[in-house]
Structure formats: structure tokens, C-alpha cells
Residue frames as qw, qx, qy, qz and C-alpha x, y, z in Angstrom:
[[0.000, 0.891, 0.454, 0.000, 0.00, 0.00, 0.00],
 [0.437, 0.229, -0.030, 0.869, 1.54, 3.33, -0.96],
 [0.066, -0.284, -0.396, 0.871, 0.81, 6.72, 0.58],
 [0.324, -0.024, -0.357, -0.876, -1.78, 7.55, -2.11],
 [0.474, -0.297, -0.808, -0.184, -3.84, 4.56, -0.96],
 [0.330, -0.387, -0.650, 0.565, -4.02, 6.06, 2.54],
 [0.044, 0.034, -0.012, -0.998, -5.38, 9.41, 1.35],
 [0.542, -0.200, -0.442, -0.686, -8.81, 7.85, 0.74],
 [0.554, -0.246, 0.566, -0.559, -11.07, 6.55, 3.49],
 [0.278, 0.033, -0.939, -0.202, -11.75, 2.82, 3.43],
 [0.596, -0.149, 0.186, -0.767, -15.37, 1.92, 4.15],
 [0.104, -0.075, -0.992, -0.001, -16.91, -1.28, 5.40],
 [0.321, -0.564, -0.669, -0.362, -20.53, -1.96, 6.25],
 [0.518, -0.756, -0.389, 0.097, -20.12, -0.66, 9.81],
 [0.501, -0.670, 0.055, 0.546, -16.88, 1.33, 9.94],
 [0.490, 0.848, -0.070, 0.191, -14.77, 3.85, 8.11],
 [0.732, -0.374, 0.087, 0.563, -10.97, 3.87, 8.32],
 [0.382, 0.874, 0.046, 0.296, -9.27, 7.12, 7.43],
 [0.580, 0.235, -0.337, 0.703, -5.89, 8.70, 8.09],
 [0.391, -0.698, -0.399, 0.448, -5.60, 10.61, 11.36],
 [0.275, 0.709, 0.101, 0.641, -5.54, 14.40, 11.00],
 [0.200, 0.175, -0.442, 0.857, -4.53, 17.17, 13.39],
 [0.506, -0.341, -0.087, -0.787, -8.26, 17.75, 14.02],
 [0.840, -0.233, -0.470, -0.138, -8.36, 14.30, 15.65],
 [0.414, 0.301, -0.615, 0.599, -5.68, 15.06, 18.24],
 [0.383, -0.355, 0.366, -0.770, -8.09, 16.26, 20.97],
 [0.909, -0.109, -0.104, -0.388, -10.04, 12.99, 20.72],
 [0.810, 0.212, -0.483, 0.255, -6.87, 10.91, 20.72],
 [0.121, 0.415, -0.536, 0.726, -5.57, 12.91, 23.68],
 [0.663, -0.323, 0.175, -0.652, -8.80, 12.25, 25.59],
 [0.965, -0.004, -0.241, -0.103, -8.37, 8.50, 25.01],
 [0.622, 0.372, -0.500, 0.474, -4.64, 8.65, 25.87],
 [0.003, -0.375, 0.503, -0.778, -5.26, 10.38, 29.19],
 [0.780, -0.355, -0.193, -0.479, -8.17, 8.21, 30.37],
 [0.211, -0.564, 0.730, -0.323, -6.75, 6.84, 33.63],
 [0.848, -0.027, 0.428, -0.311, -8.82, 3.66, 33.35],
 [0.898, 0.411, 0.129, 0.084, -7.05, 2.75, 30.10],
 [0.009, -0.907, 0.411, 0.092, -3.63, 4.33, 30.60],
 [0.608, -0.372, 0.689, 0.133, -1.96, 0.92, 30.78],
 [0.770, 0.476, 0.415, 0.088, -2.96, 0.25, 27.14],
 [0.385, 0.918, -0.025, 0.088, -0.96, 3.21, 25.90],
 [0.308, 0.716, -0.489, 0.392, 2.30, 3.24, 27.77],
 [0.730, -0.223, -0.546, 0.344, 4.33, 1.66, 30.51],
 [0.164, 0.151, -0.296, 0.929, 4.82, 5.18, 31.85],
 [0.176, -0.605, -0.762, 0.148, 2.11, 6.04, 34.33],
 [0.088, -0.465, -0.145, 0.869, 2.47, 9.82, 34.11],
 [0.419, 0.742, 0.524, 0.001, -0.26, 11.53, 32.11],
 [0.450, 0.075, 0.236, 0.858, 1.27, 13.75, 29.42],
 [0.174, 0.577, 0.150, -0.784, 0.28, 17.33, 28.76],
 [0.685, 0.651, 0.280, -0.167, -1.45, 17.98, 25.44],
 [0.269, 0.856, -0.414, -0.155, 1.79, 19.42, 24.05],
 [0.314, -0.438, 0.841, 0.034, 3.77, 16.33, 25.13],
 [0.690, 0.283, 0.651, -0.140, 1.11, 14.11, 23.60],
 [0.576, 0.790, 0.002, -0.208, 1.26, 15.97, 20.27],
 [0.081, 0.741, -0.656, -0.118, 5.06, 15.59, 20.11],
 [0.473, -0.181, 0.859, -0.072, 4.80, 11.89, 21.00],
 [0.690, 0.471, 0.513, -0.196, 2.05, 11.29, 18.46],
 [0.461, 0.829, -0.220, -0.225, 3.80, 13.17, 15.66],
 [0.121, -0.567, 0.811, 0.081, 6.87, 11.03, 16.30],
 [0.588, 0.102, 0.791, -0.136, 4.68, 7.92, 16.08],
 [0.642, 0.686, 0.194, -0.283, 3.26, 9.14, 12.77],
 [0.240, 0.769, -0.553, -0.213, 6.79, 9.32, 11.34],
 [0.208, -0.354, 0.911, -0.030, 7.39, 5.69, 12.33],
 [0.227, 0.224, 0.947, 0.033, 4.20, 4.18, 10.93],
 [0.241, -0.296, -0.530, -0.758, 0.64, 4.56, 9.75],
 [0.103, 0.247, 0.727, -0.632, -2.32, 5.55, 11.93],
 [0.236, -0.324, -0.617, -0.677, -5.94, 5.25, 10.82],
 [0.358, -0.037, 0.460, -0.812, -8.93, 6.52, 12.78],
 [0.083, -0.289, -0.940, -0.164, -11.85, 4.08, 13.08],
 [0.342, 0.007, 0.109, -0.933, -15.26, 5.76, 12.74],
 [0.378, 0.348, 0.827, -0.230, -18.67, 4.23, 13.29],
 [0.146, 0.182, 0.619, 0.750, -20.25, 4.55, 9.85],
 [0.080, -0.692, -0.702, -0.149, -23.83, 5.28, 10.91],
 [0.191, -0.952, -0.228, 0.076, -22.88, 8.53, 12.71],
 [0.535, 0.665, -0.222, 0.472, -19.21, 9.16, 11.82],
 [0.520, -0.804, 0.221, -0.186, -18.24, 9.03, 15.51],
 [0.363, 0.556, -0.726, 0.182, -14.65, 8.03, 16.28],
 [0.897, -0.365, 0.003, -0.249, -14.54, 4.69, 18.09],
 [0.811, -0.401, 0.315, 0.287, -10.83, 3.90, 17.96],
 [0.321, 0.809, -0.426, -0.247, -7.76, 3.69, 15.80],
 [0.967, 0.055, 0.144, 0.204, -5.42, 1.22, 14.13],
 [0.002, 0.898, -0.414, -0.146, -1.69, 1.80, 13.96],
 [0.950, 0.174, -0.010, 0.260, 1.02, -0.06, 12.07],
 [0.090, -0.927, 0.364, -0.014, 4.58, 0.72, 13.14],
 [0.445, -0.499, 0.717, 0.198, 8.10, -0.67, 12.90],
 [0.823, 0.504, 0.058, -0.255, 7.29, -1.48, 9.30],
 [0.415, -0.445, 0.709, 0.355, 9.78, -3.92, 7.78],
 [0.691, 0.549, -0.092, -0.460, 9.21, -3.98, 4.04],
 [0.243, 0.511, -0.813, -0.136, 12.15, -6.33, 3.43],
 [0.010, -0.029, 0.983, -0.183, 10.68, -9.11, 5.55],
 [0.368, -0.338, -0.593, -0.631, 7.05, -8.09, 5.13],
 [0.461, -0.522, -0.687, 0.206, 6.00, -7.54, 8.74],
 [0.053, -0.523, 0.124, -0.842, 4.92, -4.75, 11.10],
 [0.075, -0.237, -0.778, 0.577, 3.61, -4.31, 14.61],
 [0.252, -0.494, -0.511, -0.657, -0.13, -3.63, 14.71],
 [0.026, -0.185, -0.635, 0.749, -1.90, -1.78, 17.51],
 [0.247, -0.504, -0.551, -0.618, -5.66, -1.37, 17.66],
 [0.012, -0.159, -0.605, 0.780, -7.61, 0.57, 20.23],
 [0.267, -0.515, -0.607, -0.543, -11.38, 0.61, 20.47],
 [0.258, -0.388, 0.312, -0.828, -13.17, 2.79, 22.98],
 [0.065, -0.169, -0.945, 0.271, -14.64, 0.64, 25.77],
 [0.338, -0.476, -0.481, -0.654, -18.42, 0.72, 25.79]]
């Protein structure tokens, strides 16, 4: 998949996957700082400031691909999928998915 493929949202019957934008950072920050789910995000237990989060997330974007998962019926964000440590020579990557607990 090249970068042009990621510029277009991918739709399924129930979800939409689209690249994360700067407009999504407040939502991602809210998820990242939820103390009930902090252990999913980091081994560090300190909650970052918004500015620290933005720097951390922008660094993550350089190392991989992040797609926001939206519920199709109302376009509400319900999580994200991230591929990082991409190894094109051997054909593997680490995959992280986060879905908002109901």
C-alpha cells in the first residue's frame, strides 16, 4: 500500500478507516489520558500534557501509519489502528488497535 492509498477513506458496512488528522488530536488525547485505560498506551504512568502528547504522536506518525476508526452510521470516532516498525524487506509490522470501551 503506498501513501496515495491512505489518502482515501476505506469503508466497510459498519466502519470507516481514514488517516488521522490534526483535528483528531483532541479525541486521541482524551483517550490517551483516560486513567482507566492508561496501561494500554504506555508503561509510563504519568499523564502527558497535550503538548507532550502531540510531540509523542507526531513522532509515532513518522514511524508508521495511523488510521482513525469511525462508526459509519454517525461518523463518531470509536478507535484507531496503527502499524509501526514497518519492515518492508521481511514483510512484517507491529499492529496496535484501540477501540473505545463501551
